[in-house]
N, C-alpha and C positions, 0 to 999 in steps of 0.2 A: 504493500500500500504506500502510495506517494505521501511524503511528509512535507508540509508547508508550515510557516510560522510568521508571526509578526514580532518585530523587535521594537521595544519601547521602554519608557520609564517615566511615569507609571504605566502599568500594562494590565493590571488585574481586572479592570472594567472594560477592556477592549471588546468591542462587538464583532471584530473581524472573524473569530472562529464560527460564530453563529451565521454570519453572512455567507462565508465561503462554504459552510456545510449545506446551507440552503441552495446555493448555486450547484454544488456537487450533486445534490438530490435531483435537481431539475435536469442535469446533464447526464445522469447515470454514471457518475464518476465516484470511485472510492478514494477518499483521502483522509488524512489525519492532519488537522490544522491546529497548531498549538500557539501559546503565548510565550515569548522569550524576554524575560526581564534582564536587562544588562545595564552597563554604565558607559559613560563616554570613554573611560580608560580601557574598558574591556570590549567595546563594540566591535572593533576590527577583528579581534581574536574570536569573538562569539560567532560572527558571520562566517569566518573561515572554517571553524569547527563544524558549524551546521551543514555547510555544503560538502565538507570533506566526508561527513558521515551520511551522505546521500540525500540531503535536502533538495527538494524539487523546485522550490521557489520561496520567496519571502517578501513580506511587506515591511516597511520601515515607517515608524511614526516619530513624533517629537520625542526627544530633541536630537534625533540622529540623521535627519534627512540630508543635511549638509555633509556630514561625515560619510554617509553612503555615497554621495556624489564623488567624493574624493577617492574612494577605494575601488570603485568599479573599473573594469577594463574599457568598456564602451558605454556611451550614453546615447539615448535617442535625442532628436532635435528638441523636443519639448522639455526634456530633462535638462538639456544644455541651457535653454533659455531660462528655466526656472532656477538653475543653480542648485538643484536639490533632487534627490531620488527617493521615491517611496515604494518602488517595486524592483525586485532583483530576480533576474532570470539567469540560471547557470548555462554556460555555453560549452562546458567541458574543459578539461586541462586547466582547471582553476580559474578560468575566465568568467566574468560576470557582465551581463548587460544591465544597465540601470535605466529605468523609465520613471516618469512622473505623471501619474494619472489624475492628480487632483483637479487640474484645470478642466480636463475633458469631463470629469465627473460632475463638476459644477455646471458646465454648459449643457450636458445631457439632462441633468435634473431640471434646469430652468426650461429647456425646450420640450423635452419629452413628457415630463411629469407635471410641470406647472403651466405648460402652454404659453410660455413667454417668448416673444419674438425678440431676437437680439440684433438682427440686421436693421440698419437705419434707425437705431434706437440709442438714446443717451444712457450711458451706464456710469455709475459713480461707485468707486471703491473707497471704503473707509479704512484707513490704515496703509502703511507702506513697508511692512515687515515681510518675512518669508512667505506667509500665507498669501499676501497680495501678489508678490512676485511670481508665485506659482500659477496664478490664474490669468495674468495679463495677456500672454501670447494666445491662449485658446479663445479668450474673449475677443481680441483683435481679429482673429481669423473669421469671426462671424460678421465682420464689417459693421460695427456700430457707428452711429453718427459721431459720437465723441466718447472718450473714456477719461473721466476725471479721477485723479487720485488725491484724496484729501487726507491730511495727517496732522498730528499736533505740531510738528515742525515741517515747514515746506521743503527744507533742504533734503530730507530723506525721501520725500515724494519726488522731488526733482531729479534725484539720482536715478530713480526708476524710469522717469520720462526720458532722460538722456540715454539710459541703457537700451531701451527698446526702440528709441529713435523713430517714432511714428507720429505723423502730424496730427493724429486724432487724440493724442495724449496731452493732458494738462495736469498741473500740480497746484495745490493750494493748501492753506491751513484750514483746520476745521471751522474756525470762526469766520473765514472768508468764503466758505462754500456757498455757491449759488446753484441749487439743484434745478436742472431743466424740468419743465413740466412733462410728466409722463415717464420720467426716468426710472430705471431699475437701480436701487441702491443696495450695495453688497457690503456687509460688515465683515471685514477681514481682520479685525482686531480680536483680542482675547478679553475685551472688556466685559462681555456677558458672563464669562467664567468667573470673574471677580465680583460680579453683581454691580458693575458700574455702568452708569449712563454715559453715552458719548456726547461731547459738547457740540452737538449739531442743533441749530435752532429749529424748534417745532414748525415754525412758519415755512422753513425751507424743506424740511422733511415732508411736509404736507403736499409738496409738488410731485412727489414720487407716486407711482401707481403700484410698485412692487418693492417690498423691503425683504431682503434675504440675509439671514445671519448664518455664517459658516459654522457657528457653534450650534449644538443640538442638545436636547434634554427632554425629560418627561413633561415639563411645563414650558409655556412660551418663554423665550429668553428675554432678558432685559431690553435688548434692542428691539425685539418684536413688540414688546409692550410700549416702548417709546413711539414706534411707528403707528401702532394702533391709536394711541392717544393723540397723535398728530393727524389722524384721519386717513392713513394709507389703507387702501382697499384690500391688497393682497400681501400676506406676510407668511414667510416660511423659514424654518431653521435648516441646518445643514445635514440632517439625517439622510435625505435623498442623495446629496453629494457624496456622503460616506459610502452608501451602497453602490452608487454608480461608479465611483473610482475603484471600488473593489471589483465590480463587474468587469471593468476594463483590464484590471490586473489578471483576473481569472481567465479572460479570453486570451491573454498573452501566453499563459501557461497551458491552456487547452484550446488550441486553434479550432475555430468553427463552432464553438459552444454557443448555443442560443439561449439567452437568459431572459426571464421575466422579472426584471428588476422592480417593477411596481409592486408585484406580489411580495417580494422580499421586504421592500420598504414598509408595506402594510403590516407584515408579520413582526418586524423589529419594532415598529411603532407601538403595536399592541403590547409587546413585552415591556417596553419602556413605561408606558402609561399604566399597564395593569399591575 
């Protein structure tokens, strides 16, 4: 039986084993998907040992995505752009391919599951850290009208604008943010995990028609509550993104697998809420 794992710290509450087991059942695949708690000091060794003992594939979560990028032999174009890796594919002879499926997971959730159009649409990303960097290129591929990156400090957002060098990108501070009417606003910060509100004016947030928090939980996130209070009509957390990025990884390991991700999202949501 093929063995897969997810490396992280913390890792005890990772939903990856349940998600991949659900995909395996849909695909008629037998696998054992485990959780691997490690540290930044031991990460490289842990990955090497896992694949040396026959590991068939692995996912990587915080805080190891940048380290994974540094240790792989090859990277996909989207991982190169993100500067981070969340999926490891063994190529034999100790070589690894690194991919980043976070951005495509977000895009698929917005388009397939939430019915949101990205082409010719204004998109706002709140935050300029690693999570934001991982979703910029896949969002730009959908040809939005504009992509605004808002952050506490404009300098950090401007670095991303310069890195991706696309005329549709703009950078600003939170308090300067002017949200275009009808925009999709994506929270790529960890503020909701800390129970913190983002310093975005309710009058500006009210211009959005969709508010998306990359954080997820059993209850609506703090950012979703902010959006609701501002009058935004559509709000979602990042559970769908989690399932969709896992689905993209699963299909890398099992070429041709057809997955019903919406069914898995519903199953995981019921477990979280129940």
